[in-house]
Every structure is written in C-alpha cells, then in structure tokens.
KEKEDREN-372458 format. One line per 3 residues: number of its first residue (from 1); their letters; for each residue x, y, z of C-alpha. Coordinates in steps of 0.2 Angstrom, whole numbers, plus 5000, padded with zeros to 4 digits. Example, Ala and Ser with C-alpha at 12.3 -4.5 7.8 and 13.67 -1.06 7.14 Angstrom:
1 = AS = 5062 4978 5039  5068 4995 5036
***
This chain:
1 = XXX = 4892 5122 5546  4877 5132 5540  4875 5150 5542
4 = XXX = 4862 5163 5536  4864 5184 5537  4848 5195 5540
7 = XXX = 4848 5213 5538  4834 5223 5540  4833 5240 5550
10 = XXX = 4852 5244 5550  4852 5228 5562  4864 5214 5555
13 = XXX = 4863 5197 5564  4872 5181 5558  4868 5165 5563
16 = XXX = 4876 5148 5562  4875 5132 5567  4890 5123 5579
19 = XXX = 4889 5106 5588  4871 5109 5586  4871 5125 5593
22 = XXX = 4864 5142 5586  4877 5154 5590  4874 5174 5584
25 = XXX = 4883 5188 5581  4879 5205 5574  4875 5221 5578
28 = XXX = 4859 5220 5589  4859 5215 5609  4853 5198 5612
31 = XXX = 4856 5184 5622  4856 5165 5620  4847 5156 5635
34 = XXX = 4850 5139 5634  4845 5135 5617  4831 5149 5613
37 = XXX = 4837 5165 5605  4830 5182 5612  4832 5199 5609
40 = XXX = 4822 5213 5612  4809 5223 5599  4804 5240 5601
43 = XXX = 4789 5244 5593  4789 5264 5590  4780 5275 5576
46 = XXX = 4790 5290 5575  4780 5303 5565  4771 5317 5567
49 = XXX = 4754 5318 5559  4746 5337 5553  4728 5337 5559
52 = XXX = 4721 5346 5545  4710 5362 5542  4694 5357 5555
55 = XXX = 4704 5351 5569  4719 5364 5567  4703 5376 5569
58 = XXX = 4696 5365 5582  4711 5366 5592  4715 5385 5590
61 = XXX = 4697 5387 5597  4701 5378 5614  4718 5388 5614
64 = XXX = 4708 5403 5614  4695 5398 5625  4680 5394 5614
67 = XXX = 4673 5379 5610  4665 5377 5592  4656 5363 5585
70 = XXX = 4651 5356 5567  4633 5354 5559  4628 5339 5551
73 = XXX = 4616 5336 5537  4603 5331 5548  4606 5346 5558
76 = XXX = 4614 5338 5574  4628 5348 5581  4646 5338 5585
79 = XXX = 4656 5343 5599  4671 5340 5598  4667 5343 5579
82 = XXX = 4666 5328 5567  4675 5330 5550  4664 5319 5539
85 = XXX = 4644 5318 5541  4638 5302 5549  4625 5300 5538
88 = XXX = 4632 5306 5522  4651 5303 5523  4650 5321 5516
91 = XXX = 4664 5332 5523  4658 5344 5536  4660 5363 5535
94 = XXX = 4647 5373 5544  4655 5376 5559  4642 5382 5576
97 = XXX = 4648 5394 5590  4644 5384 5609  4642 5389 5626
100 = XXX = 4656 5385 5637  4642 5376 5649  4633 5359 5647
103 = XXX = 4622 5345 5653  4629 5329 5664  4620 5313 5654
106 = XXX = 4628 5299 5665  4644 5297 5675  4655 5288 5684
109 = XXX = 4664 5291 5700  4685 5287 5700  4689 5287 5719
112 = XXX = 4706 5285 5715  4715 5294 5703  4729 5287 5693
115 = XXX = 4744 5296 5684  4739 5305 5666  4721 5308 5675
118 = XXX = 4716 5325 5673  4714 5328 5691  4725 5321 5706
121 = XXX = 4710 5320 5718  4694 5310 5715  4684 5316 5701
124 = XXX = 4669 5309 5690  4669 5304 5673  4654 5311 5664
127 = XXX = 4646 5309 5646  4643 5328 5645  4632 5337 5631
130 = XXX = 4638 5356 5628  4624 5368 5626  4621 5370 5608
133 = XXX = 4627 5352 5603  4619 5337 5602  4633 5322 5604
136 = XXX = 4639 5321 5622  4657 5321 5625  4666 5311 5639
139 = XXX = 4678 5321 5651  4681 5324 5670  4671 5334 5682
142 = XXX = 4677 5342 5698  4660 5338 5707  4670 5336 5725
145 = XXX = 4660 5321 5730  4649 5309 5724  4635 5316 5729
148 = XXX = 4637 5333 5720  4635 5325 5703  4621 5317 5693
151 = XXX = 4611 5316 5679  4606 5334 5673  4620 5342 5681
154 = XXX = 4624 5358 5672  4643 5360 5672  4654 5375 5666
157 = XXX = 4672 5372 5657  4687 5375 5666  4701 5380 5654
160 = XXX = 4718 5375 5658  4731 5388 5661  4743 5382 5648
163 = XXX = 4731 5381 5631  4745 5372 5619  4730 5370 5607
166 = XXX = 4722 5351 5610  4710 5343 5620  4719 5345 5637
169 = XXX = 4716 5366 5636  4700 5358 5645  4705 5356 5662
172 = XXX = 4691 5349 5667  4671 5353 5671  4665 5362 5685
175 = XXX = 4648 5357 5694  4637 5375 5692  4621 5375 5707
178 = XXX = 4624 5359 5713  4616 5340 5709  4599 5342 5701
***
C-alpha cells in the first residue's frame, strides 16, 4: 500500500492505493467517478484594491456630478483620466474640468439588453468624446430607437440617483436635440 498526504490552503487530502483503486479521504468535498478523482475548484480573489489619489479624485468628482480629465504631454485631454502619459510614461497631474456633454463618434444598437447592462430597454453603446476631451469613452446612450442616434449626435450625461463614486455614477447619456 502506497500513501501520500497533500496539504495546501487548509485542505488536507490523503490518498492511497487499495486493490488498484485510489482511495481519497480529507477535508474537502470530492468524489470518485469510476477511476477519476473529482474535486471542486474555486477561484477567488478575496482582496480589495485602493484606487490611489488620481482615481480617487476622479470617482469623487463623479459622485459630485462633475467630469474631470487629465492633460497629457502632447496637450490631449483624457476622459476618463489617464494615470500615466501614454507618450512619456510620466504620471499625469494636470486636471481639466469638462462639460457634461459630448459627441458620438460611433455606435451600435443593443436591441435586447441583458441583465447587468446600464439600461433595461433597448439602447445604443457609443464611443463618446466629452466636450473638452480628446479621447472617447464607451457608454450607453438612451436614444429610444436607432433612428435617434448617428455619428455626430450630441449627448448629455444622465446622472444616477445613487452616486457612490464610480463610473456607474453616470447612468447613461441622453440625446440632445436629435440625431445629426
């Protein structure tokens, strides 16, 4: 009879061969299916990350219904703000206050929303360049129908009622004045 003990992450498993069959005992749920040992695998990342000073300021501004971006070394304004300059790698520290309006640069219609999406009824996913920024962001536009949105459509932020300080503080964007 041959035996081995495995202990990791608080799980202790003993194995041994008896009559050419693996016998397993231990502190984890498991099963033998024929000659195959089957045990559950749970992948978890039970930690929290601090967002740092730059993202903390960004999330705070969203909770206060303000949009702020960062300016890169080439003068481009990033929204959401970039922590580091894409050209130089230097940390960005110049903040720019932005409007709550923007322009659609491209879009796709979501005819059947699924659970977890920003809206429960049909809407558009759009790349939106916030007025005063140079780099577009992806968000939902509550356009009502595909006929109400086009490249160049002006949109305005609709703030969420509950704003804990995150990207979801922007509930979606609304069309301003119809499709261009």
